C-alpha positions in Angstrom: 93.9 97.6 88.3 97.7 97.3 88.2 98.9 93.9 87.3 102.6 93.0 87.8 104.2 89.8 86.5 107.7 88.9 87.8 110.2 86.5 86.0 113.9 85.6 86.0 114.5 84.0 89.3 116.3 80.8 89.7 119.3 79.1 91.5 122.9 80.5 91.2 126.1 79.8 93.1 127.6 82.6 95.3 129.1 85.3 93.3 126.5 84.8 90.3 124.2 87.1 88.7 120.5 87.1 88.0 118.1 89.6 86.3 114.7 89.9 87.6 111.9 91.5 85.3 108.5 92.8 86.3 106.1 93.5 83.5 103.4 96.1 84.6 100.1 96.5 82.9 96.5 97.8 83.5 97.5 101.2 85.2 96.1 104.6 84.5 98.2 107.6 84.2 101.9 107.7 83.2 103.8 107.1 86.3 104.1 104.9 89.3 106.1 104.3 92.4 107.8 100.8 92.0 109.8 98.8 94.3 111.5 95.4 94.8 110.9 93.5 98.1 112.2 90.3 99.3 110.9 87.8 101.9 113.1 85.1 103.2 111.5 82.0 105.1 110.1 83.2 108.4 110.7 86.9 107.9 108.9 89.9 106.8 109.1 91.7 103.6 112.3 93.6 103.3 112.5 96.6 100.8 115.5 96.0 98.5 115.3 98.8 95.9 112.9 101.4 94.5 112.3 104.1 92.0 109.8 106.6 90.6 109.0 105.7 86.8 108.8 109.7 86.3 112.4 110.3 87.1 114.9 110.8 90.0 117.4 108.6 91.6 116.8 105.0 92.6 117.4 103.9 96.1 118.8 100.8 97.6 118.9 99.0 100.9 122.5 99.0 102.3 122.7 95.2 102.0 122.4 95.2 98.3 123.9 98.7 97.4 126.8 98.4 94.9 125.6 94.7 93.9 121.9 95.3 92.7 120.8 97.9 90.1 117.1 98.8 89.6 116.0 100.1 86.1 113.1 100.5 84.0 112.3 100.0 80.4 109.5 102.8 79.8 108.7 101.7 76.3 108.0 98.2 77.4 106.6 98.9 80.9 109.0 96.8 82.5 111.0 97.0 85.7 114.2 95.1 86.1 116.5 94.2 88.9 120.0 93.3 88.1 121.7 91.2 90.9 125.3 90.8 90.8 127.8 89.3 93.3 124.8 87.2 94.8 125.2 85.9 98.4 123.5 83.1 100.2 121.7 85.8 102.3 120.1 87.1 99.2 118.2 83.9 99.1 114.5 84.8 99.2 111.1 85.3 97.2 111.4 88.6 95.3 108.3 90.5 94.6 107.8 93.7 92.6 105.4 96.2 93.9 103.7 99.3 92.8 101.7 102.3 93.9 100.3 105.3 92.3 102.2 108.7 93.4 103.0 110.2 95.8 105.8 107.7 96.5 106.2 106.5 100.0 109.5 105.0 100.0 110.7 101.5 99.8 113.1 101.3 102.5 111.2 102.6 105.5 110.1 100.2 108.2 106.7 98.9 107.0 107.2 100.1 103.4 105.6 97.0 102.0 102.2 98.0 103.5 102.3 101.3 101.5 102.3 99.3 98.2 98.9 98.5 96.8 99.9 96.2 93.9 102.0 93.2 94.0 103.3 90.5 91.7 103.1 86.8 92.4 107.0 86.7 93.5 109.9 84.7 91.8 112.2 82.7 93.9 116.0 83.2 93.9 118.3 80.7 95.7 121.9 81.5 96.2 123.8 78.2 97.1 126.9 76.3 96.4 
């Protein structure tokens, strides 16, 4: 059973930065497909960024490309989302999610349903 624990959310002004962390544990094997999703009030889960811990290029939603960076620290089993130039429309609950390979994509419609393991979420609020 994969456990995911997010941290790092908070409130910032527009243009500010935050770094989210997701500590993973309890998984078998050596690689996972991992993604960051967000959910704003009254909306469904939106895929933000994803990567395969075994290698390859990460992928990003157009809305965050150039501002957000997903990365991993394999030694500490931690996934990160560095968020820069934050905008009010980035306000949402952010979730870390994982599934065992094969990876199914983070940005396709309904991608959230393809992930089996979820963290509890961390709130990000961007407001002046």
